[in-house]
N, CA, C and O atoms as a Tripos MOL2 file, in Angstrom:
@<TRIPOS>MOLECULE
protein
  308   307    77     0     0
PROTEIN
NO_CHARGES

@<TRIPOS>ATOM
      1 N          -4.0380   -1.5310    7.2660 N.3       1 MET1
      2 CA         -3.0600   -0.9670    6.7750 C.3       1 MET1
      3 C          -3.4700    0.0310    5.9340 C.2       1 MET1
      4 O          -4.2020   -0.4220    5.0540 O.2       1 MET1
      5 N          -3.2610    1.3880    5.8450 N.am      2 THR2
      6 CA         -3.7400    2.2590    4.9720 C.3       2 THR2
      7 C          -2.3710    2.9900    4.2380 C.2       2 THR2
      8 O          -1.4910    3.4760    4.9490 O.2       2 THR2
      9 N          -2.2940    3.0120    2.9380 N.am      3 LEU3
     10 CA         -1.3850    3.6430    2.2770 C.3       3 LEU3
     11 C          -1.8860    4.8160    1.6600 C.2       3 LEU3
     12 O          -2.9030    4.6520    0.9860 O.2       3 LEU3
     13 N          -1.3350    6.1640    1.7400 N.am      4 THR4
     14 CA         -1.6410    7.5730    1.3240 C.3       4 THR4
     15 C          -0.4210    7.7850    0.4380 C.2       4 THR4
     16 O           0.7390    7.6570    0.8290 O.2       4 THR4
     17 N          -0.8640    8.1850   -1.0200 N.am      5 ALA5
     18 CA          0.1330    8.5300   -1.9880 C.3       5 ALA5
     19 C          -0.4430    9.4660   -3.0380 C.2       5 ALA5
     20 O          -1.6460    9.6340   -3.2350 O.2       5 ALA5
     21 N           0.5330   10.0450   -3.6770 N.am      6 SER6
     22 CA         -0.0660   10.9460   -4.8630 C.3       6 SER6
     23 C           0.6820   10.7130   -5.9610 C.2       6 SER6
     24 O           1.7400   10.0930   -5.8500 O.2       6 SER6
     25 N           0.2840   11.1300   -7.0530 N.am      7 SER7
     26 CA          0.9840   11.1320   -8.3790 C.3       7 SER7
     27 C           0.5720   12.3830   -9.3110 C.2       7 SER7
     28 O          -0.5220   12.9470   -9.2820 O.2       7 SER7
     29 N           1.5540   12.6720  -10.0580 N.am      8 THR8
     30 CA          1.3440   13.9210  -10.8550 C.3       8 THR8
     31 C           1.2430   13.1670  -12.3820 C.2       8 THR8
     32 O           1.0610   13.9190  -13.3390 O.2       8 THR8
     33 N           1.3300   12.0620  -12.5730 N.am      9 GLN9
     34 CA          1.1450   11.4250  -13.9530 C.3       9 GLN9
     35 C          -0.1840   11.6200  -14.4780 C.2       9 GLN9
     36 O          -1.0460   12.1110  -13.7490 O.2       9 GLN9
     37 N          -0.4480   11.2780  -15.7020 N.am     10 SER10
     38 CA         -1.8020   11.3480  -16.2860 C.3      10 SER10
     39 C          -2.6900   10.4600  -15.4950 C.2      10 SER10
     40 O          -2.2110    9.6240  -14.7290 O.2      10 SER10
     41 N          -3.9240   10.6070  -15.6480 N.am     11 GLU11
     42 CA         -5.0420    9.9390  -15.0900 C.3      11 GLU11
     43 C          -5.2260    8.4280  -15.6010 C.2      11 GLU11
     44 O          -5.8770    7.5730  -15.0010 O.2      11 GLU11
     45 N          -4.5110    8.2400  -16.8640 N.am     12 VAL12
     46 CA         -4.4410    6.7910  -17.4290 C.3      12 VAL12
     47 C          -3.4550    6.0780  -17.1180 C.2      12 VAL12
     48 O          -3.3440    4.9430  -17.5800 O.2      12 VAL12
     49 N          -2.4360    6.6760  -16.1670 N.am     13 ALA13
     50 CA         -1.2990    5.7800  -15.6540 C.3      13 ALA13
     51 C          -1.8680    4.9020  -14.5370 C.2      13 ALA13
     52 O          -2.8470    5.1620  -13.8370 O.2      13 ALA13
     53 N          -0.9890    3.6840  -14.4840 N.am     14 GLN14
     54 CA         -1.3200    2.7920  -13.4540 C.3      14 GLN14
     55 C          -0.0240    2.7120  -12.7060 C.2      14 GLN14
     56 O           1.0250    2.4730  -13.3030 O.2      14 GLN14
     57 N          -0.0720    2.8980  -11.4730 N.am     15 ILE15
     58 CA          1.1380    2.6680  -10.5390 C.3      15 ILE15
     59 C           0.7020    1.4680   -9.5570 C.2      15 ILE15
     60 O          -0.2940    1.5710   -8.8410 O.2      15 ILE15
     61 N           1.4780    0.3810   -9.5750 N.am     16 PRO16
     62 CA          1.0590   -0.6640   -8.8270 C.3      16 PRO16
     63 C           2.2380   -0.7440   -7.6680 C.2      16 PRO16
     64 O           3.4400   -0.5960   -7.8880 O.2      16 PRO16
     65 N           1.6350   -1.0070   -6.4060 N.am     17 VAL17
     66 CA          2.6040   -1.3320   -5.1520 C.3      17 VAL17
     67 C           2.0720   -2.5050   -4.7770 C.2      17 VAL17
     68 O           0.8550   -2.6870   -4.7560 O.2      17 VAL17
     69 N           3.1490   -3.6140   -4.3700 N.am     18 THR18
     70 CA          2.5180   -4.9570   -3.9520 C.3      18 THR18
     71 C           3.1450   -5.0780   -2.7020 C.2      18 THR18
     72 O           4.3150   -4.7510   -2.5040 O.2      18 THR18
     73 N           2.2380   -5.6360   -1.6870 N.am     19 LEU19
     74 CA          2.4310   -5.9280   -0.4700 C.3      19 LEU19
     75 C           2.8220   -7.2830   -0.2390 C.2      19 LEU19
     76 O           2.1770   -8.1850   -0.7740 O.2      19 LEU19
     77 N           3.8320   -7.5430    0.5190 N.am     20 PHE20
     78 CA          4.4240   -9.0450    0.4890 C.3      20 PHE20
     79 C           4.2000   -9.1490    2.2380 C.2      20 PHE20
     80 O           4.3810   -8.2000    3.0020 O.2      20 PHE20
     81 N           3.8250  -10.3510    2.5950 N.am     21 SER21
     82 CA          3.8380  -10.5460    3.9300 C.3      21 SER21
     83 C           4.5380  -11.8780    4.2640 C.2      21 SER21
     84 O           4.1420  -12.9610    3.8320 O.2      21 SER21
     85 N           5.4510  -11.7400    4.9480 N.am     22 LEU22
     86 CA          6.6170  -13.0740    5.0780 C.3      22 LEU22
     87 C           6.7950  -13.7090    3.6880 C.2      22 LEU22
     88 O           6.5280  -14.8750    3.3980 O.2      22 LEU22
     89 N           7.2380  -12.8520    2.9560 N.am     23 GLY23
     90 CA          7.8090  -13.3950    1.4410 C.3      23 GLY23
     91 C           6.6030  -13.7580    0.7250 C.2      23 GLY23
     92 O           6.9240  -14.3700   -0.2950 O.2      23 GLY23
     93 N           5.4770  -13.6460    0.8270 N.am     24 THR24
     94 CA          4.2990  -14.1360   -0.1290 C.3      24 THR24
     95 C           3.6210  -12.8470   -0.4190 C.2      24 THR24
     96 O           3.3780  -12.0590    0.4960 O.2      24 THR24
     97 N           3.2700  -12.5690   -1.7960 N.am     25 ALA25
     98 CA          2.4960  -11.3920   -2.1020 C.3      25 ALA25
     99 C           1.0000  -11.6680   -1.5270 C.2      25 ALA25
    100 O           0.3260  -12.6880   -1.6720 O.2      25 ALA25
    101 N           0.6540  -10.4150   -0.8010 N.am     26 TYR26
    102 CA         -0.5760  -10.6720   -0.2330 C.3      26 TYR26
    103 C          -1.4370   -9.6840   -0.7140 C.2      26 TYR26
    104 O          -2.5990   -9.8900   -0.3630 O.2      26 TYR26
    105 N          -1.2390   -8.4460   -1.5540 N.am     27 GLY27
    106 CA         -2.1950   -7.7360   -2.3080 C.3      27 GLY27
    107 C          -1.6150   -6.6970   -3.1590 C.2      27 GLY27
    108 O          -0.4070   -6.5240   -2.9960 O.2      27 GLY27
    109 N          -2.1370   -6.0450   -3.9360 N.am     28 THR28
    110 CA         -1.6490   -4.6970   -4.7730 C.3      28 THR28
    111 C          -2.5860   -3.9070   -4.6250 C.2      28 THR28
    112 O          -3.7920   -4.1510   -4.6590 O.2      28 THR28
    113 N          -1.8430   -2.5380   -4.3850 N.am     29 PHE29
    114 CA         -2.4110   -1.2830   -4.4790 C.3      29 PHE29
    115 C          -2.1810   -0.6810   -5.8650 C.2      29 PHE29
    116 O          -1.1170   -0.7280   -6.4820 O.2      29 PHE29
    117 N          -3.2740   -0.1320   -6.2570 N.am     30 THR30
    118 CA         -2.8550    0.5850   -7.8320 C.3      30 THR30
    119 C          -3.5870    2.0330   -7.5910 C.2      30 THR30
    120 O          -4.6830    2.2290   -7.0670 O.2      30 THR30
    121 N          -2.8090    2.8380   -8.0410 N.am     31 TRP31
    122 CA         -2.8860    4.2360   -8.1320 C.3      31 TRP31
    123 C          -2.9540    4.8560   -9.7420 C.2      31 TRP31
    124 O          -2.1150    4.5010  -10.5700 O.2      31 TRP31
    125 N          -3.7700    5.5750   -9.9950 N.am     32 ASN32
    126 CA         -3.6710    6.3130  -11.2000 C.3      32 ASN32
    127 C          -3.3450    7.7920  -10.8470 C.2      32 ASN32
    128 O          -3.2570    8.2220   -9.6970 O.2      32 ASN32
    129 N          -3.1700    8.5390  -12.0290 N.am     33 GLY33
    130 CA         -2.5360    9.7400  -11.7770 C.3      33 GLY33
    131 C          -3.7540   10.6590  -10.8740 C.2      33 GLY33
    132 O          -4.9580   10.6280  -11.1270 O.2      33 GLY33
    133 N          -3.2230   11.3160   -9.9790 N.am     34 THR34
    134 CA         -4.0830   11.9080   -8.9570 C.3      34 THR34
    135 C          -4.1570   13.4930   -8.8100 C.2      34 THR34
    136 O          -4.6530   14.1320   -7.8820 O.2      34 THR34
    137 N          -3.5380   13.9570   -9.9570 N.am     35 ASN35
    138 CA         -3.3170   15.4010  -10.2220 C.3      35 ASN35
    139 C          -2.4620   15.9910   -8.8120 C.2      35 ASN35
    140 O          -2.5080   17.1580   -8.4210 O.2      35 ASN35
    141 N          -1.9250   15.2250   -8.3710 N.am     36 GLY36
    142 CA         -1.0220   15.6260   -6.8970 C.3      36 GLY36
    143 C          -1.7440   15.5240   -5.5930 C.2      36 GLY36
    144 O          -1.2510   15.7580   -4.4900 O.2      36 GLY36
    145 N          -2.9230   15.1610   -5.8360 N.am     37 LEU37
    146 CA         -3.8900   15.1320   -4.5890 C.3      37 LEU37
    147 C          -3.6050   13.5680   -3.8350 C.2      37 LEU37
    148 O          -3.7120   12.4970   -4.4320 O.2      37 LEU37
    149 N          -3.3050   13.6960   -2.7110 N.am     38 PRO38
    150 CA         -3.2910   12.3890   -1.8920 C.3      38 PRO38
    151 C          -4.5420   11.4620   -1.9800 C.2      38 PRO38
    152 O          -5.6680   11.9580   -1.9690 O.2      38 PRO38
    153 N          -4.3430   10.0950   -2.0670 N.am     39 VAL39
    154 CA         -5.2140    9.1740   -2.3200 C.3      39 VAL39
    155 C          -4.9620    8.0720   -1.4750 C.2      39 VAL39
    156 O          -3.8480    7.5540   -1.5630 O.2      39 VAL39
    157 N          -5.8660    7.5640   -0.5890 N.am     40 SER40
    158 CA         -5.5840    6.3120    0.2460 C.3      40 SER40
    159 C          -6.3060    5.0770   -0.2380 C.2      40 SER40
    160 O          -7.4220    4.9930   -0.7510 O.2      40 SER40
    161 N          -5.4220    4.1390    0.0390 N.am     41 HIS41
    162 CA         -6.0740    2.6980   -0.2870 C.3      41 HIS41
    163 C          -5.8760    1.9230    1.2300 C.2      41 HIS41
    164 O          -4.9820    2.2640    2.0050 O.2      41 HIS41
    165 N          -6.6980    0.9980    1.4840 N.am     42 ARG42
    166 CA         -6.7700    0.2740    2.8560 C.3      42 ARG42
    167 C          -7.1000   -1.2920    2.4510 C.2      42 ARG42
    168 O          -7.9020   -1.7740    1.6510 O.2      42 ARG42
    169 N          -6.1420   -1.8720    3.3400 N.am     43 ILE43
    170 CA         -6.4560   -3.4060    3.2340 C.3      43 ILE43
    171 C          -6.1500   -4.0280    4.5580 C.2      43 ILE43
    172 O          -5.3230   -3.4510    5.2650 O.2      43 ILE43
    173 N          -6.7280   -5.1680    5.0010 N.am     44 ASP44
    174 CA         -6.8460   -5.7880    6.3620 C.3      44 ASP44
    175 C          -5.5920   -6.8400    6.0280 C.2      44 ASP44
    176 O          -5.4690   -7.4320    4.9560 O.2      44 ASP44
    177 N          -4.8810   -6.9270    6.9220 N.am     45 ILE45
    178 CA         -3.5900   -7.8490    6.9500 C.3      45 ILE45
    179 C          -3.6840   -8.4650    8.4620 C.2      45 ILE45
    180 O          -3.8040   -7.8300    9.5100 O.2      45 ILE45
    181 N          -3.5850  -10.0430    8.2620 N.am     46 PRO46
    182 CA         -3.5300  -10.7320    9.4190 C.3      46 PRO46
    183 C          -2.0720  -10.8780    9.8850 C.2      46 PRO46
    184 O          -1.2810  -11.3630    9.0760 O.2      46 PRO46
    185 N          -1.6520  -10.5320   11.0330 N.am     47 LEU47
    186 CA         -0.4470  -10.6740   11.6510 C.3      47 LEU47
    187 C          -0.3230  -11.6960   12.7050 C.2      47 LEU47
    188 O          -0.5700  -11.3710   13.8670 O.2      47 LEU47
    189 N           0.0930  -13.0980   12.3690 N.am     48 PHE48
    190 CA         -0.0200  -13.8560   13.3300 C.3      48 PHE48
    191 C           1.1480  -13.8010   14.3410 C.2      48 PHE48
    192 O           1.0860  -14.5510   15.3150 O.2      48 PHE48
    193 N           2.1070  -13.0540   14.2070 N.am     49 SER49
    194 CA          3.3520  -12.8990   15.0750 C.3      49 SER49
    195 C           3.6970  -11.4480   15.1400 C.2      49 SER49
    196 O           3.3800  -10.6400   14.2680 O.2      49 SER49
    197 N           4.4320  -11.1350   16.3350 N.am     50 ARG50
    198 CA          4.8760   -9.7990   16.1140 C.3      50 ARG50
    199 C           6.0960   -9.7370   15.3610 C.2      50 ARG50
    200 O           6.5960   -8.6490   15.0770 O.2      50 ARG50
    201 N           6.6430  -10.8980   14.9960 N.am     51 TYR51
    202 CA          7.9000  -10.7490   14.1270 C.3      51 TYR51
    203 C           7.4870  -10.7450   12.5320 C.2      51 TYR51
    204 O           8.3420  -10.6400   11.6520 O.2      51 TYR51
    205 N           6.1800  -10.8620   12.2800 N.am     52 THR52
    206 CA          5.7920  -10.6230   10.8860 C.3      52 THR52
    207 C           6.5460   -9.6500   10.0180 C.2      52 THR52
    208 O           6.5970   -8.4920   10.4320 O.2      52 THR52
    209 N           7.0820   -9.9100    8.9900 N.am     53 ASN53
    210 CA          7.9180   -8.6990    8.0720 C.3      53 ASN53
    211 C           6.9630   -8.5910    7.0220 C.2      53 ASN53
    212 O           6.3670   -9.5370    6.5070 O.2      53 ASN53
    213 N           6.8390   -7.2580    6.7010 N.am     54 LEU54
    214 CA          5.9150   -6.6170    5.6460 C.3      54 LEU54
    215 C           7.1520   -5.9860    4.7870 C.2      54 LEU54
    216 O           8.2000   -5.5230    5.2380 O.2      54 LEU54
    217 N           6.7350   -6.0960    3.4020 N.am     55 ARG55
    218 CA          7.7070   -5.5200    2.4220 C.3      55 ARG55
    219 C           6.6960   -4.8380    1.3300 C.2      55 ARG55
    220 O           5.7570   -5.4850    0.8670 O.2      55 ARG55
    221 N           6.9720   -3.4100    0.9320 N.am     56 LEU56
    222 CA          6.2060   -3.1410   -0.2200 C.3      56 LEU56
    223 C           7.3180   -3.0030   -1.5300 C.2      56 LEU56
    224 O           8.4710   -2.6050   -1.3660 O.2      56 LEU56
    225 N           6.8240   -3.3530   -2.6780 N.am     57 PHE57
    226 CA          7.3510   -3.4280   -3.8860 C.3      57 PHE57
    227 C           6.8670   -2.2990   -4.7010 C.2      57 PHE57
    228 O           5.6620   -2.3600   -4.9420 O.2      57 PHE57
    229 N           7.5930   -1.1230   -5.2640 N.am     58 PHE58
    230 CA          7.0760   -0.3510   -6.1010 C.3      58 PHE58
    231 C           7.6460   -0.8070   -7.4190 C.2      58 PHE58
    232 O           8.8580   -0.8860   -7.6150 O.2      58 PHE58
    233 N           6.7130   -1.1090   -8.3300 N.am     59 ALA59
    234 CA          7.3000   -1.7170   -9.7230 C.3      59 ALA59
    235 C           7.6600   -0.7420  -10.6240 C.2      59 ALA59
    236 O           8.2460   -1.0920  -11.6490 O.2      59 ALA59
    237 N           7.3180    0.8790  -10.3480 N.am     60 GLN60
    238 CA          7.6380    1.8160  -11.2870 C.3      60 GLN60
    239 C           7.6470    3.0290  -10.2120 C.2      60 GLN60
    240 O           7.2390    3.0350   -9.0510 O.2      60 GLN60
    241 N           8.2320    4.0280  -10.9630 N.am     61 GLY61
    242 CA          8.3970    5.3040  -10.2550 C.3      61 GLY61
    243 C           7.1290    6.2640  -10.4710 C.2      61 GLY61
    244 O           6.2210    5.9550  -11.2420 O.2      61 GLY61
    245 N           7.1390    7.3620   -9.7850 N.am     62 GLY62
    246 CA          6.0010    8.3460  -10.2820 C.3      62 GLY62
    247 C           4.9330    8.5960   -9.0730 C.2      62 GLY62
    248 O           3.9830    9.3770   -9.1070 O.2      62 GLY62
    249 N           5.3130    7.7580   -8.0160 N.am     63 LEU63
    250 CA          4.3490    7.6120   -6.9650 C.3      63 LEU63
    251 C           4.9750    8.4630   -5.8130 C.2      63 LEU63
    252 O           6.1740    8.2250   -5.6730 O.2      63 LEU63
    253 N           4.4730    9.3840   -4.9620 N.am     64 ASP64
    254 CA          4.8450   10.2000   -3.8730 C.3      64 ASP64
    255 C           4.0860    9.7910   -2.6050 C.2      64 ASP64
    256 O           3.0000   10.2700   -2.2760 O.2      64 ASP64
    257 N           4.8460    8.7460   -1.8470 N.am     65 MET65
    258 CA          4.1580    8.2980   -0.4050 C.3      65 MET65
    259 C           3.9920    9.5140    0.3090 C.2      65 MET65
    260 O           4.7810   10.4480    0.1650 O.2      65 MET65
    261 N           2.9520    9.5600    1.1170 N.am     66 HIS66
    262 CA          2.5710   10.4280    2.2630 C.3      66 HIS66
    263 C           2.6500    9.7970    3.4120 C.2      66 HIS66
    264 O           3.3100   10.3810    4.2710 O.2      66 HIS66
    265 N           2.1030    8.6110    3.7480 N.am     67 SER67
    266 CA          2.0660    8.1010    4.9350 C.3      67 SER67
    267 C           1.4100    6.4680    4.8660 C.2      67 SER67
    268 O           0.5170    6.1250    4.0910 O.2      67 SER67
    269 N           1.9940    5.7040    5.7310 N.am     68 ILE68
    270 CA          1.6470    4.1980    6.0280 C.3      68 ILE68
    271 C           1.1300    4.2280    7.3960 C.2      68 ILE68
    272 O           1.8690    4.6790    8.2710 O.2      68 ILE68
    273 N          -0.1010    3.7880    7.7140 N.am     69 ARG69
    274 CA         -0.6650    3.7250    8.9300 C.3      69 ARG69
    275 C          -1.1710    2.3250    9.0900 C.2      69 ARG69
    276 O          -1.6340    1.6260    8.1880 O.2      69 ARG69
    277 N          -1.0190    1.9870   10.4090 N.am     70 PHE70
    278 CA         -1.5390    0.7820   11.0930 C.3      70 PHE70
    279 C          -2.4700    0.9550   11.8720 C.2      70 PHE70
    280 O          -2.3520    1.9560   12.5780 O.2      70 PHE70
    281 N          -3.6110    0.1850   12.0550 N.am     71 ARG71
    282 CA         -4.7620    0.0340   12.9680 C.3      71 ARG71
    283 C          -5.0820   -1.2130   13.3330 C.2      71 ARG71
    284 O          -5.3730   -2.0820   12.5100 O.2      71 ARG71
    285 N          -5.0500   -1.4250   14.7890 N.am     72 LEU72
    286 CA         -5.5060   -2.8160   15.2930 C.3      72 LEU72
    287 C          -7.0400   -2.9890   15.0630 C.2      72 LEU72
    288 O          -7.8910   -2.1540   15.3690 O.2      72 LEU72
    289 N          -7.2570   -4.1840   14.4840 N.am     73 VAL73
    290 CA         -8.7490   -4.1740   14.1610 C.3      73 VAL73
    291 C          -9.3940   -5.0720   15.2330 C.2      73 VAL73
    292 O         -10.4800   -4.8430   15.7640 O.2      73 VAL73
    293 N          -8.3840   -6.3950   15.5500 N.am     74 SER74
    294 CA         -9.0680   -7.4020   16.1570 C.3      74 SER74
    295 C          -7.6660   -7.9230   16.9520 C.2      74 SER74
    296 O          -6.5460   -8.0010   16.4470 O.2      74 SER74
    297 N          -7.9910   -8.2040   18.1250 N.am     75 THR75
    298 CA         -6.9420   -9.3760   18.8490 C.3      75 THR75
    299 C          -7.2670  -10.7210   18.9250 C.2      75 THR75
    300 O          -6.5000  -11.5000   19.4900 O.2      75 THR75
    301 N          -8.3820  -11.1180   18.3930 N.am     76 GLU76
    302 CA         -8.7950  -12.4550   18.1720 C.3      76 GLU76
    303 C          -8.0900  -13.3130   17.3490 C.2      76 GLU76
    304 O          -7.6070  -12.7430   16.3710 O.2      76 GLU76
    305 N          -7.8950  -14.3790   17.4190 N.am     77 LEU77
    306 CA         -7.1690  -15.4840   16.4910 C.3      77 LEU77
    307 C          -8.2600  -16.1220   15.8960 C.2      77 LEU77
    308 O          -8.0790  -17.0460   15.1030 O.2      77 LEU77
@<TRIPOS>BOND
     1     1     2 1
     2     2     3 1
     3     3     4 2
     4     3     5 am
     5     5     6 1
     6     6     7 1
     7     7     8 2
     8     7     9 am
     9     9    10 1
    10    10    11 1
    11    11    12 2
    12    11    13 am
    13    13    14 1
    14    14    15 1
    15    15    16 2
    16    15    17 am
    17    17    18 1
    18    18    19 1
    19    19    20 2
    20    19    21 am
    21    21    22 1
    22    22    23 1
    23    23    24 2
    24    23    25 am
    25    25    26 1
    26    26    27 1
    27    27    28 2
    28    27    29 am
    29    29    30 1
    30    30    31 1
    31    31    32 2
    32    31    33 am
    33    33    34 1
    34    34    35 1
    35    35    36 2
    36    35    37 am
    37    37    38 1
    38    38    39 1
    39    39    40 2
    40    39    41 am
    41    41    42 1
    42    42    43 1
    43    43    44 2
    44    43    45 am
    45    45    46 1
    46    46    47 1
    47    47    48 2
    48    47    49 am
    49    49    50 1
    50    50    51 1
    51    51    52 2
    52    51    53 am
    53    53    54 1
    54    54    55 1
    55    55    56 2
    56    55    57 am
    57    57    58 1
    58    58    59 1
    59    59    60 2
    60    59    61 am
    61    61    62 1
    62    62    63 1
    63    63    64 2
    64    63    65 am
    65    65    66 1
    66    66    67 1
    67    67    68 2
    68    67    69 am
    69    69    70 1
    70    70    71 1
    71    71    72 2
    72    71    73 am
    73    73    74 1
    74    74    75 1
    75    75    76 2
    76    75    77 am
    77    77    78 1
    78    78    79 1
    79    79    80 2
    80    79    81 am
    81    81    82 1
    82    82    83 1
    83    83    84 2
    84    83    85 am
    85    85    86 1
    86    86    87 1
    87    87    88 2
    88    87    89 am
    89    89    90 1
    90    90    91 1
    91    91    92 2
    92    91    93 am
    93    93    94 1
    94    94    95 1
    95    95    96 2
    96    95    97 am
    97    97    98 1
    98    98    99 1
    99    99   100 2
   100    99   101 am
   101   101   102 1
   102   102   103 1
   103   103   104 2
   104   103   105 am
   105   105   106 1
   106   106   107 1
   107   107   108 2
   108   107   109 am
   109   109   110 1
   110   110   111 1
   111   111   112 2
   112   111   113 am
   113   113   114 1
   114   114   115 1
   115   115   116 2
   116   115   117 am
   117   117   118 1
   118   118   119 1
   119   119   120 2
   120   119   121 am
   121   121   122 1
   122   122   123 1
   123   123   124 2
   124   123   125 am
   125   125   126 1
   126   126   127 1
   127   127   128 2
   128   127   129 am
   129   129   130 1
   130   130   131 1
   131   131   132 2
   132   131   133 am
   133   133   134 1
   134   134   135 1
   135   135   136 2
   136   135   137 am
   137   137   138 1
   138   138   139 1
   139   139   140 2
   140   139   141 am
   141   141   142 1
   142   142   143 1
   143   143   144 2
   144   143   145 am
   145   145   146 1
   146   146   147 1
   147   147   148 2
   148   147   149 am
   149   149   150 1
   150   150   151 1
   151   151   152 2
   152   151   153 am
   153   153   154 1
   154   154   155 1
   155   155   156 2
   156   155   157 am
   157   157   158 1
   158   158   159 1
   159   159   160 2
   160   159   161 am
   161   161   162 1
   162   162   163 1
   163   163   164 2
   164   163   165 am
   165   165   166 1
   166   166   167 1
   167   167   168 2
   168   167   169 am
   169   169   170 1
   170   170   171 1
   171   171   172 2
   172   171   173 am
   173   173   174 1
   174   174   175 1
   175   175   176 2
   176   175   177 am
   177   177   178 1
   178   178   179 1
   179   179   180 2
   180   179   181 am
   181   181   182 1
   182   182   183 1
   183   183   184 2
   184   183   185 am
   185   185   186 1
   186   186   187 1
   187   187   188 2
   188   187   189 am
   189   189   190 1
   190   190   191 1
   191   191   192 2
   192   191   193 am
   193   193   194 1
   194   194   195 1
   195   195   196 2
   196   195   197 am
   197   197   198 1
   198   198   199 1
   199   199   200 2
   200   199   201 am
   201   201   202 1
   202   202   203 1
   203   203   204 2
   204   203   205 am
   205   205   206 1
   206   206   207 1
   207   207   208 2
   208   207   209 am
   209   209   210 1
   210   210   211 1
   211   211   212 2
   212   211   213 am
   213   213   214 1
   214   214   215 1
   215   215   216 2
   216   215   217 am
   217   217   218 1
   218   218   219 1
   219   219   220 2
   220   219   221 am
   221   221   222 1
   222   222   223 1
   223   223   224 2
   224   223   225 am
   225   225   226 1
   226   226   227 1
   227   227   228 2
   228   227   229 am
   229   229   230 1
   230   230   231 1
   231   231   232 2
   232   231   233 am
   233   233   234 1
   234   234   235 1
   235   235   236 2
   236   235   237 am
   237   237   238 1
   238   238   239 1
   239   239   240 2
   240   239   241 am
   241   241   242 1
   242   242   243 1
   243   243   244 2
   244   243   245 am
   245   245   246 1
   246   246   247 1
   247   247   248 2
   248   247   249 am
   249   249   250 1
   250   250   251 1
   251   251   252 2
   252   251   253 am
   253   253   254 1
   254   254   255 1
   255   255   256 2
   256   255   257 am
   257   257   258 1
   258   258   259 1
   259   259   260 2
   260   259   261 am
   261   261   262 1
   262   262   263 1
   263   263   264 2
   264   263   265 am
   265   265   266 1
   266   266   267 1
   267   267   268 2
   268   267   269 am
   269   269   270 1
   270   270   271 1
   271   271   272 2
   272   271   273 am
   273   273   274 1
   274   274   275 1
   275   275   276 2
   276   275   277 am
   277   277   278 1
   278   278   279 1
   279   279   280 2
   280   279   281 am
   281   281   282 1
   282   282   283 1
   283   283   284 2
   284   283   285 am
   285   285   286 1
   286   286   287 1
   287   287   288 2
   288   287   289 am
   289   289   290 1
   290   290   291 1
   291   291   292 2
   292   291   293 am
   293   293   294 1
   294   294   295 1
   295   295   296 2
   296   295   297 am
   297   297   298 1
   298   298   299 1
   299   299   300 2
   300   299   301 am
   301   301   302 1
   302   302   303 1
   303   303   304 2
   304   303   305 am
   305   305   306 1
   306   306   307 1
   307   307   308 2
@<TRIPOS>SUBSTRUCTURE
     1 MET1         2 RESIDUE 1 A MET
     2 THR2         6 RESIDUE 1 A THR
     3 LEU3        10 RESIDUE 1 A LEU
     4 THR4        14 RESIDUE 1 A THR
     5 ALA5        18 RESIDUE 1 A ALA
     6 SER6        22 RESIDUE 1 A SER
     7 SER7        26 RESIDUE 1 A SER
     8 THR8        30 RESIDUE 1 A THR
     9 GLN9        34 RESIDUE 1 A GLN
    10 SER10       38 RESIDUE 1 A SER
    11 GLU11       42 RESIDUE 1 A GLU
    12 VAL12       46 RESIDUE 1 A VAL
    13 ALA13       50 RESIDUE 1 A ALA
    14 GLN14       54 RESIDUE 1 A GLN
    15 ILE15       58 RESIDUE 1 A ILE
    16 PRO16       62 RESIDUE 1 A PRO
    17 VAL17       66 RESIDUE 1 A VAL
    18 THR18       70 RESIDUE 1 A THR
    19 LEU19       74 RESIDUE 1 A LEU
    20 PHE20       78 RESIDUE 1 A PHE
    21 SER21       82 RESIDUE 1 A SER
    22 LEU22       86 RESIDUE 1 A LEU
    23 GLY23       90 RESIDUE 1 A GLY
    24 THR24       94 RESIDUE 1 A THR
    25 ALA25       98 RESIDUE 1 A ALA
    26 TYR26      102 RESIDUE 1 A TYR
    27 GLY27      106 RESIDUE 1 A GLY
    28 THR28      110 RESIDUE 1 A THR
    29 PHE29      114 RESIDUE 1 A PHE
    30 THR30      118 RESIDUE 1 A THR
    31 TRP31      122 RESIDUE 1 A TRP
    32 ASN32      126 RESIDUE 1 A ASN
    33 GLY33      130 RESIDUE 1 A GLY
    34 THR34      134 RESIDUE 1 A THR
    35 ASN35      138 RESIDUE 1 A ASN
    36 GLY36      142 RESIDUE 1 A GLY
    37 LEU37      146 RESIDUE 1 A LEU
    38 PRO38      150 RESIDUE 1 A PRO
    39 VAL39      154 RESIDUE 1 A VAL
    40 SER40      158 RESIDUE 1 A SER
    41 HIS41      162 RESIDUE 1 A HIS
    42 ARG42      166 RESIDUE 1 A ARG
    43 ILE43      170 RESIDUE 1 A ILE
    44 ASP44      174 RESIDUE 1 A ASP
    45 ILE45      178 RESIDUE 1 A ILE
    46 PRO46      182 RESIDUE 1 A PRO
    47 LEU47      186 RESIDUE 1 A LEU
    48 PHE48      190 RESIDUE 1 A PHE
    49 SER49      194 RESIDUE 1 A SER
    50 ARG50      198 RESIDUE 1 A ARG
    51 TYR51      202 RESIDUE 1 A TYR
    52 THR52      206 RESIDUE 1 A THR
    53 ASN53      210 RESIDUE 1 A ASN
    54 LEU54      214 RESIDUE 1 A LEU
    55 ARG55      218 RESIDUE 1 A ARG
    56 LEU56      222 RESIDUE 1 A LEU
    57 PHE57      226 RESIDUE 1 A PHE
    58 PHE58      230 RESIDUE 1 A PHE
    59 ALA59      234 RESIDUE 1 A ALA
    60 GLN60      238 RESIDUE 1 A GLN
    61 GLY61      242 RESIDUE 1 A GLY
    62 GLY62      246 RESIDUE 1 A GLY
    63 LEU63      250 RESIDUE 1 A LEU
    64 ASP64      254 RESIDUE 1 A ASP
    65 MET65      258 RESIDUE 1 A MET
    66 HIS66      262 RESIDUE 1 A HIS
    67 SER67      266 RESIDUE 1 A SER
    68 ILE68      270 RESIDUE 1 A ILE
    69 ARG69      274 RESIDUE 1 A ARG
    70 PHE70      278 RESIDUE 1 A PHE
    71 ARG71      282 RESIDUE 1 A ARG
    72 LEU72      286 RESIDUE 1 A LEU
    73 VAL73      290 RESIDUE 1 A VAL
    74 SER74      294 RESIDUE 1 A SER
    75 THR75      298 RESIDUE 1 A THR
    76 GLU76      302 RESIDUE 1 A GLU
    77 LEU77      306 RESIDUE 1 A LEU
């Protein structure tokens, strides 16, 4: 999974986004001020079922999301 976002806040700002998989926190992406330029963060997520639900929690404002992309890495269990 790749998240791409930008922020116009100062470079010392920290903007966390937590990823939950099936209700459990799986990882946190943190952006700093990007001067409005898109920055991407990537994480590998195991999906054990096609019914796995993913949720993003934005702890604070100031982040402009550009895209969320999924790429199949492996079909092996």
